[in-house]
C-alpha positions as CSV (number, residue, x, y, z in Angstrom):
1,M,20.7,-28.9,175.0
2,Q,22.0,-28.2,178.5
3,V,21.5,-24.6,179.5
4,F,23.3,-23.1,182.4
5,F,22.4,-20.0,184.2
6,E,24.3,-17.4,186.4
7,K,22.7,-14.5,188.2
8,I,19.3,-15.2,186.5
9,G,16.2,-15.8,188.5
10,Y,13.8,-18.7,187.9
11,K,11.2,-16.5,185.9
12,Y,13.7,-15.6,183.3
13,R,15.4,-19.1,183.2
14,K,12.2,-20.6,182.3
15,I,11.5,-18.3,179.2
16,I,15.1,-18.5,178.1
17,K,15.0,-22.4,178.2
18,K,11.9,-22.3,176.2
19,V,13.3,-20.0,173.5
20,V,16.6,-22.1,173.4
21,D,14.6,-25.3,173.0
22,M,12.2,-23.7,170.2
23,A,15.2,-22.1,168.4
24,L,17.2,-25.5,168.3
25,Q,13.9,-27.1,166.9
26,I,13.3,-24.5,164.3
27,T,17.0,-24.3,163.1
28,D,17.3,-28.2,163.2
29,N,20.2,-27.9,165.8
30,D,18.7,-29.9,168.6
31,L,21.8,-31.7,170.0
32,P,21.6,-33.2,173.5
33,Q,25.4,-32.8,173.9
34,A,25.3,-29.1,173.3
35,V,26.0,-26.7,176.2
36,I,25.3,-23.0,176.4
37,S,25.5,-20.5,179.4
38,Y,23.4,-17.4,180.1
39,T,24.4,-14.7,182.5
40,F,22.7,-11.4,183.6
41,M,25.3,-8.7,184.1
42,N,24.8,-5.0,185.5
43,E,25.5,-2.0,183.2
44,K,28.9,-1.2,184.6
45,D,30.2,-4.6,184.2
46,M,28.6,-5.0,180.7
47,Q,30.2,-1.7,179.5
48,K,33.6,-3.1,180.7
49,L,33.0,-6.4,179.0
50,N,32.0,-4.7,175.7
51,L,35.1,-2.6,175.8
52,K,37.2,-5.5,176.6
53,S,35.7,-7.9,174.0
54,R,34.7,-5.5,171.1
55,N,36.6,-2.2,171.9
56,V,33.2,-0.4,172.3
57,D,33.1,1.8,175.3
58,R,29.2,1.6,176.1
59,V,26.7,-0.6,177.6
60,T,25.1,-3.0,175.3
61,D,22.1,-5.2,175.6
62,V,23.5,-8.6,174.8
63,L,26.9,-10.1,174.0
64,S,27.6,-13.5,172.6
65,F,30.9,-15.5,173.0
66,P,30.8,-18.5,170.6
67,M,33.1,-21.4,171.5
68,I,32.9,-23.0,168.0
69,E,33.2,-21.2,164.7
70,I,29.9,-22.3,163.1
71,K,28.7,-20.7,160.0
72,Q,25.2,-20.0,159.1
73,G,23.6,-23.0,157.6
74,E,25.9,-25.5,159.3
75,K,24.5,-27.6,162.0
76,L,25.7,-28.4,165.6
77,Q,25.8,-32.0,164.5
78,D,28.7,-31.1,162.0
79,Y,30.8,-30.3,165.1
80,L,30.5,-33.7,167.0
81,N,34.3,-34.1,166.4
82,E,34.8,-31.1,168.8
83,L,33.2,-32.8,171.9
84,S,35.1,-32.1,175.0
85,P,36.4,-35.0,177.1
86,D,33.3,-34.9,179.2
87,G,31.3,-35.7,176.1
88,N,29.6,-32.2,175.8
89,L,29.9,-29.6,173.0
90,Y,30.4,-26.2,174.6
91,I,28.9,-23.8,172.0
92,G,29.2,-20.6,173.9
93,D,28.1,-18.0,176.4
94,V,25.5,-15.2,176.2
95,V,25.5,-12.2,178.5
96,I,22.4,-10.0,178.9
97,C,22.2,-6.6,180.7
98,P,18.7,-6.6,182.4
99,Q,18.8,-2.9,183.0
100,K,19.3,-2.3,179.2
101,A,16.6,-4.9,178.4
102,K,14.2,-3.0,180.8
103,A,14.8,0.2,179.0
104,Q,14.4,-1.2,175.7
105,A,11.2,-3.0,176.6
106,K,9.8,0.5,177.7
107,E,11.1,2.0,174.5
108,Y,9.5,-0.7,172.3
109,S,6.3,-0.9,174.5
110,H,6.4,-4.5,175.3
111,S,7.1,-6.6,178.3
112,L,10.5,-7.2,179.9
113,R,9.9,-11.0,179.5
114,R,9.5,-10.4,175.8
115,E,12.7,-8.4,175.5
116,V,14.8,-11.0,177.6
117,A,13.4,-13.6,175.4
118,F,14.4,-11.7,172.2
119,L,17.9,-10.9,173.6
120,A,18.5,-14.5,174.7
121,L,17.4,-15.7,171.2
122,H,19.5,-13.1,169.4
123,G,22.6,-14.2,171.4
124,L,21.9,-17.9,170.6
125,L,21.4,-17.1,166.9
126,H,24.9,-15.4,166.8
127,I,26.5,-18.6,168.4
128,L,24.7,-20.7,165.7
129,G,26.3,-18.6,163.0
130,Y,23.6,-16.1,162.2
131,D,24.6,-12.4,161.7
132,H,23.2,-9.2,160.7
133,I,26.1,-7.3,159.2
134,K,24.9,-7.7,155.6
135,E,21.3,-6.8,154.8
136,G,20.5,-10.4,153.4
137,D,21.9,-11.9,156.5
138,E,19.9,-9.6,158.7
139,V,16.7,-10.6,157.0
140,V,17.4,-14.4,157.5
141,M,18.4,-13.7,161.2
142,Q,15.3,-11.6,161.9
143,D,13.0,-14.1,160.0
144,T,14.3,-16.9,162.1
145,A,13.9,-15.0,165.3
146,N,10.3,-14.1,164.3
147,K,9.5,-17.7,163.7
148,V,10.8,-18.8,167.1
149,L,9.1,-16.1,169.0
150,N,5.9,-16.6,167.2
151,A,5.8,-20.3,167.8
152,L,6.1,-19.4,171.5
153,G,3.4,-16.7,171.4
154,I,5.9,-14.0,172.2
155,R,4.9,-11.1,170.3
156,R,5.5,-7.3,170.2
157,K,2.5,-5.4,171.5
């Protein structure tokens, strides 16, 4: 998988890339042609984006913008017929608000690194078709997130 970054420093690029790689391995979605992007966005712009995309007028921690309509249980491999002319499968964009992440890290008493890793993973899982609307789906999504973070040694304190 190719991962592109915008407005994200090296420190966080490194952990996000590790999270993406492990998540793709654990969910059996490792596909070299897949492309995802991650962006950090300030609170003001994140609130505007949340309003525009979800009609919710408040700052949020993470937003996902899938480019394919994958359902939970399906694999990226199933979407090879949607490769772009350049041979890539653009799966989506994830936007994270670092100020919100910092506040949540403090609230949950863990590191900002752990919070950014969680939010990056949460956004990716949404793009891979996971959701948390129904209780059963939420359990599956949370279990998957825990497997990924535990495999990387990223735990809540």
